[in-house]
N, C-alpha and C positions, 0 to 999 in steps of 0.2 A: 248068214251064219246063225245057227240056233244053239243056245245053251240049254241043257236039260238037267240041271242039278236036282238032287233030292233034298229039298229044303224041309227041315223038321221044325214045325212051329211050336213043338213042345220042348225043344232043346233049350238049355240055358244060353247057348250062343245066339246072339241076335241074327235075324235073317240076313241082314246086309253083310255080316261077317262070314256067314256060311257061303253066301254068293261070291264074296271076294276070294275066299279060300279056294272055292271050286274053279273060278276063272284063272286064278294064279297057277293052280296045278295044271290046268289045260295049257297055259302058256309055257310053263317050265318044261312040261313033258313034250312040247312041240306038237301037240295035237291041234293047237292053234298056232299058226305060223306068223313069222315076222311080217309086218305090213298088212296083216288081216285087219279088217275093220270090225269093231264091235257093234252089235245091234244098237239101235237108238234106245234111249232110256224108256221112251213111251212104248215102243214095240216089245221090248223085253219084259217090261212091267206087265203089260197086257198078256203076254204069252205065259208068264209064270204066275199070274194072278196075285201080284204083290203091288205095293204102293210104288210110285215113281221115286219117292224119297229113298226107299230101300235100295233100288238099283243105283240111284245117284250116289249114295254114300259108298256103295261097293266100288263104283267107278272112280270116285274121288280118292279112295285108298290106293287103288291100282295106279292112279295117276301120280299120287304123292310118292309112291315107292319106285316109280320109273318103269313099271311093266307096260304101260301104255303112254302114248303122247297125244296131245290134242292138236289137230290141224284145223286152222281157221275155216269156218264155213263148210267143214267136211265131216268131222266127227273124231272119234278116238280110234287110234291104230296101235297094234301091238309093236313093241320095240324089241331090239336085240337084247336078250336076257342071258347071254352065255355066262355072265358072271355067276349066275345061280346054278349053273350046271357043273361047275368045278367041284370035284370031289377031293376030300382030304381025310386022312385017317387020324390026323392030329386033333385032339380035343381042344376047344378054346379055353384059354385061361379064365377062370372065374375070379373076379376081384371083389365081388360082393356076394353075400349069402343069397342064393336063389330064392325067389318067392315060393312059398308053399302053395299047393293047389288051392284054388279058390273054392270054398265050400258054400253051398246055397244056405243063406241065412235070412231070417226075417228082417233084421235091422243091422246095418253096418255102421258102427260108430267111429270108424277111422276118420281122423280129420283130413280135410281135403278131398274126401270121397263124396261126389255129388250124384244124386239119383237122376240120371239123364231123362227118365220118364217124366219128371216134373218140369223140365225145361221147355218153354214154349218155342220149339224149333221152327215151326212154320211161321209164326209171327216174327221171330228173329230174322229169318231169311227174307221175309217180305220187307221189313224195315231196312235191312242191309242193302237189298236191291234198290230201294227208294233212295238211299243215301248215295249209292254209286251213281245213280242217274242225276241226282240233284247237285251233288258236289264233285262231279267228275274231274274238273280241272284242279280244284283245290287239293284233291287227294294226292296229286303227284308233285306237290311243292311243299317246302318247309313251312310249318305254321308257327304260331307263337310258342316260345320255349317253355312257358309255364303251362301250356295246354290250351285247348279250345276255350275261347273267352265265354261263349254262351253256356258251356258246360260248367265253367267255374262260377258263373252267376247263379246257375241253378243250385249248385252245391252250397254256395253261401246262403241262399234262401232256405234250403233244407236244414242246414246246420242251426240256423236261428230258430226255425219252427220246431225241430225235433230235439235239439240239445241246448237251446238258449245261448249258443255261441254267436257273439256279434263279431263279424269279420266282413271284409270286402273281397271281391274277386281277385284283387291284387295280392292278397295274402295267401292265396291257394295255389299250390303246385300239383299238377297231375302227373303221377309217375306210372311206370310200367308194372307195378306190383308193390306189395308191402315191403319186401326186403330192399328193392331199389330205392323206394321212397325213404326208408329209414337210413339208408346209406347216405343219401343227399342230406338228410337232417343231421346225421352224425358229423358230416363235414362242416356244417354250419356251426355246430355246438362245440366241437372239440377245441376251438381256440380259447374258450372261456370256461369250459366245464370238463372235469376229469372223472367225477363220480356220478353214476346213474343208479337209482334204486329200481329194483325189479320185483314184480310179484313172484313168489316162490310157492308152487311151480308157475312157469310162464311159457310163452311161445318160444321154443328154442331157436327158431329162425331169427327172431329179433335179438336175442342175447348174443347170438353168433356174430351178427353184423356189428354190434357195438364193441364186442371183444376185438374184432378184426381192426377196428379203428382206434384201439388202444385205451378204451374206457375201462375204469374199474367198476365192477358191478356189485351193488349192495343188495343182497337178497332180503326181502321183507315177507314175513308170513301172512297168511290169509285168515280171515274169519268169515262169518256168515254174510257179511256185507262187503266182502272183497278185501282189498289190501288193508293191513293193520295200520291205522293212521298214527298211533303212538310210536310204533316201531319205525315208521317212515320218518317222523320228526327226529327220532334218536339216531337215525342213520347219517344225518347231517348232509345228505346228498342234495345237490342243487337242482336235480332233474329226476323225474320218475317216469317209467314206462308202465302204463296200466291198460287194461282192456275193460272199461267200465260197463259197456252195454251188456256183454255176457262174458264174464271172466274166462280166459282160456287157460287151462282146459276144464275148470270146474263148473262154470256156467252161471255163478251167482251174479246178480245185478247190483252195481254200486248205487246207493241212494244219492239223490241230489245233494243232501246235506254233507 
């Protein structure tokens, strides 16, 4: 089987996404039939004169969405996608405002937006594969509830060198993200603390977590050095949430003093 998509290298859409869309249409339109085998990553990359990563990412997207399935030691095969062929005249209900069309811009300052071109994908995949081979057995069992011990040791060392924070690995808990970690912290604090001071403005995800746990938030204004220390004292709050390295969303750095 040979795919012959027209890949536009000048298009804003990445090549892997163009390839994914093309193969998806071929499958949905039944031009590629159920149980047909997709070309190998290497052969399709050579045929289209693109990198193997481009083909691999397109294949991974098709695999994630169920258009193809992986058969051990054989390859990728097209699955039954009749669910995509069902037609309906009813428009789906929109619960949130739809995103406006993305326009090409020089800099995108939306928080949470990462420039994928700066991410060392090849190095990441290499280390990922090394970890799978080295720690294969351990990956399928439960580990320490606070997180990998060696990682906590490295974090403790980093905190001392970069922030002057003296702590041990036993005082560090690794969570699945900022909000999950803050939720765990809130559960620990709410037995003894009810008021929490917050930078104003602040990261709304953090304030939402503490509100959900029943804390009373005390907004504190900012100055050119971060949170206003005098206002913080006046708030009488026993805890404070700050982002000292780079205040969110303004970006000022809190001095050590």
